[in-house]
C-alpha positions as CSV (number, residue, x, y, z in Angstrom):
1,X,-11.0,-1.9,5.6
2,X,-10.3,0.2,3.1
3,X,-7.5,1.7,3.3
4,X,-6.9,-2.5,4.3
5,X,-8.0,-3.2,0.9
6,X,-6.2,-0.5,-0.8
7,X,-2.8,-2.4,0.5
8,X,-3.7,-5.6,-0.3
9,X,-4.7,-4.0,-3.9
10,X,-1.6,-2.7,-4.6
11,X,0.6,-4.5,-3.0
12,X,0.0,-7.7,-4.7
13,X,0.4,-5.5,-8.1
14,X,3.4,-4.2,-7.5
15,X,4.9,-7.3,-6.3
16,X,4.0,-8.2,-10.0
17,X,5.7,-5.4,-11.4
18,X,8.5,-5.1,-9.6
19,X,8.9,-8.0,-11.1
20,X,8.1,-7.2,-14.2
21,X,11.1,-4.6,-14.0
22,X,13.9,-7.7,-13.4
23,X,13.8,-5.7,-9.8
24,X,13.7,-9.0,-7.6
25,X,14.4,-11.9,-8.6
26,X,14.7,-12.8,-12.5
27,X,15.5,-16.4,-11.4
28,X,11.4,-17.1,-10.8
29,X,8.9,-18.3,-13.0
30,X,6.1,-15.7,-13.8
31,X,4.0,-18.5,-13.2
32,X,5.1,-18.7,-9.4
33,X,3.0,-14.9,-8.9
34,X,-0.4,-16.6,-10.8
35,X,-2.0,-16.4,-7.1
36,X,-1.6,-12.1,-7.6
37,X,-4.6,-12.0,-9.5
38,X,-6.6,-13.3,-7.2
39,X,-5.4,-11.9,-4.8
40,X,-6.2,-8.5,-5.9
41,X,-9.8,-9.6,-6.9
42,X,-10.7,-9.5,-3.2
43,X,-8.8,-6.0,-2.7
44,X,-10.8,-4.8,-5.0
45,X,-14.1,-6.2,-3.8
46,X,-13.0,-5.0,-0.5
47,X,-12.1,-1.5,-2.0
48,X,-16.1,-1.4,-3.6
49,X,-18.5,-2.6,-1.2
50,X,-16.6,-0.1,1.4
51,X,-15.0,3.0,-1.3
52,X,-19.9,2.5,-1.7
53,X,-19.7,2.8,2.4
54,X,-17.3,5.7,2.0
55,X,-18.8,7.3,-0.7
56,X,-23.0,7.4,0.8
57,X,-21.1,8.6,4.0
58,X,-20.6,12.0,1.9
59,X,-22.5,11.4,-1.5
60,X,-23.8,15.4,-1.6
61,X,-20.1,16.7,-1.6
62,X,-17.6,13.5,-3.8
63,X,-20.6,13.2,-6.2
64,X,-19.7,16.4,-7.4
65,X,-16.1,17.1,-6.5
66,X,-13.4,16.4,-9.5
67,X,-10.4,15.4,-7.0
68,X,-13.5,12.2,-6.7
69,X,-13.6,11.4,-10.1
70,X,-10.2,11.9,-10.9
71,X,-8.9,9.3,-8.1
72,X,-12.1,6.9,-9.6
73,X,-10.8,7.7,-12.9
74,X,-6.7,6.4,-11.8
75,X,-8.5,3.7,-10.3
76,X,-10.0,2.3,-13.2
77,X,-7.1,2.9,-15.7
78,X,-4.6,0.9,-13.0
79,X,-7.1,-2.0,-13.2
80,X,-7.6,-1.0,-16.7
81,X,-3.1,-1.5,-16.9
82,X,-3.4,-5.2,-14.8
83,X,-5.7,-6.9,-17.7
84,X,-2.3,-7.0,-20.5
85,X,-0.1,-7.9,-17.6
86,X,-2.8,-10.8,-16.4
87,X,-2.1,-11.9,-19.7
88,X,0.9,-11.7,-20.2
89,X,1.9,-13.5,-16.8
90,X,-0.4,-16.0,-17.3
91,X,0.9,-17.5,-20.8
92,X,4.4,-18.3,-19.2
93,X,4.2,-21.6,-18.1
94,X,6.2,-22.0,-15.7
95,X,9.3,-21.3,-18.6
96,X,11.0,-18.0,-17.4
97,X,9.3,-15.6,-20.4
98,X,11.7,-12.7,-21.0
99,X,9.7,-10.0,-20.5
100,X,10.0,-7.0,-23.2
101,X,9.7,-3.3,-23.3
102,X,5.9,-3.0,-23.7
103,X,4.9,-5.2,-20.9
104,X,7.8,-3.1,-18.8
105,X,6.5,0.2,-19.7
106,X,2.8,-1.3,-18.7
107,X,4.0,-2.1,-15.3
108,X,5.8,1.4,-15.0
109,X,2.2,2.6,-15.9
110,X,0.9,0.4,-13.3
111,X,3.4,1.8,-11.0
112,X,2.6,5.2,-11.4
113,X,-1.1,5.0,-11.8
114,X,-1.9,2.7,-8.1
115,X,0.9,5.7,-6.7
116,X,-1.8,8.7,-8.0
117,X,-4.8,7.1,-7.6
118,X,-3.9,5.9,-3.8
119,X,-2.2,9.5,-3.3
120,X,-5.4,11.1,-4.9
121,X,-7.3,9.4,-2.7
122,X,-5.4,10.6,0.6
123,X,-6.3,14.4,-0.7
124,X,-9.7,13.4,-0.6
125,X,-9.9,14.5,2.6
126,X,-8.2,17.6,2.4
127,X,-9.2,19.0,-0.9
128,X,-12.9,18.1,-0.2
129,X,-14.4,19.6,3.1
């Protein structure tokens, strides 16, 4: 369930990021991506609940593990990057806003942060015993 929540969360985020980078249809208005944010919210809630349960299972080990804190930091950074992206996307009222360099930078940073967070999560199984 944690993996499914992460797939929904990261997948929805990446769809929007790729649109902001112009790697998907540029003719699609950003306002048609407003569905992404509730979807990301559902994925985030699922991961928060299942993540707490997974943490409880190994709390004494993960509570002092540096790789776990790195993963958590990457997740927080990823979510924080969504805030200005959300503001920019919701500002588009159906007219194709021109995507500027700052927003493209945020989209690249979001893709990299989510990829790092997912990789760090996967590596926990190998790095923290």
